[in-house]
C-alpha positions in Angstrom: 163.8 237.8 163.1 162.6 241.0 164.8 162.8 244.0 162.6 161.9 247.5 163.8 160.3 249.6 161.1 160.8 253.3 161.2 157.8 254.6 159.2 159.4 258.0 158.7 162.9 257.0 157.7 164.0 254.2 155.4 167.7 255.0 155.7 168.6 252.1 158.0 166.2 249.3 157.1 167.6 246.0 158.3 166.2 244.0 155.4 168.2 246.2 152.9 171.7 245.5 154.3 172.7 242.4 152.3 170.9 243.4 149.0 169.1 240.1 149.1 165.7 241.7 149.2 165.1 240.7 145.6 161.9 239.9 143.8 160.9 238.6 140.4 157.8 239.8 138.5 156.5 237.9 135.5 153.4 238.5 133.4 152.0 235.4 131.6 149.8 235.2 128.4 146.9 232.7 128.1 149.4 229.9 127.2 151.5 230.5 130.4 154.4 232.0 128.4 156.2 235.0 130.0 155.4 238.3 128.3 158.6 240.3 128.3 158.6 244.1 128.6 155.1 244.1 130.0 154.0 246.7 132.5 152.3 245.7 135.8 150.3 248.3 137.7 148.7 247.8 141.1 146.1 250.2 142.2 145.7 249.8 145.9 143.6 251.8 148.4 145.1 252.8 151.7 143.5 249.9 153.5 144.5 247.5 150.7 148.1 248.7 151.1 147.8 248.2 154.9 146.1 244.8 154.5 148.5 243.4 151.8 151.5 244.8 153.6 150.5 243.3 156.9 149.8 239.9 155.3 153.1 240.0 153.4 154.9 240.7 156.7 153.1 237.7 158.3 154.1 235.6 155.3 157.7 236.6 155.6 157.8 235.7 159.3 156.3 232.3 158.5 158.3 231.9 155.3 158.3 228.5 153.6 160.1 228.1 150.2 157.5 227.4 147.5 154.5 228.6 149.6 152.2 230.6 147.4 148.8 232.3 147.4 146.5 232.9 144.5 144.5 236.1 144.7 141.6 235.9 142.3 139.2 238.6 141.2 136.0 238.8 143.3 132.6 238.0 141.9 129.2 237.8 143.5 129.6 234.0 144.1 133.2 234.0 145.3 133.7 237.2 147.3 137.1 236.0 148.6 139.7 238.1 150.4 143.2 236.8 150.2 146.4 238.3 151.8 144.4 241.2 153.1 142.8 242.5 149.9 139.9 242.0 147.5 140.6 242.3 143.8 137.9 243.9 141.6 136.2 241.7 139.0 138.1 243.3 136.1 141.5 242.5 137.8 143.9 239.8 136.8 144.8 237.0 139.1 147.8 237.8 141.3 150.0 235.0 142.6 152.4 235.7 145.5 155.2 233.1 145.9 157.9 232.5 148.5 161.1 232.1 146.5 164.7 232.5 147.6 166.6 234.8 145.2 170.2 235.7 145.0 171.7 239.1 145.9 170.8 241.7 143.3 174.5 242.1 142.2 174.5 238.6 140.8 171.6 239.4 138.5 173.4 242.5 137.2 176.6 240.8 136.2 177.3 240.7 132.5 
């Protein structure tokens, strides 16, 4: 699995060929119920983008179905960096999971 990334041109990205580069995003309430129609915003500095992007690429190359990381907000006692980023104390926990998904067309069938 050696992919060459052309930073200036995304026209021929290898990972995009099969349309199986699919993700699922859920937002949960305090009772772990999915909140539908919620918006999710990530505010990332340039180095956070580089750090998270690099760690996600490493995770992809070492992919294990079900492997997951919890990125918790930092506080003075647990100043913890996970997957290349720190989350501010007012952030929500972010969980990144390795999960095989189907091709996008199968989600769009009616």
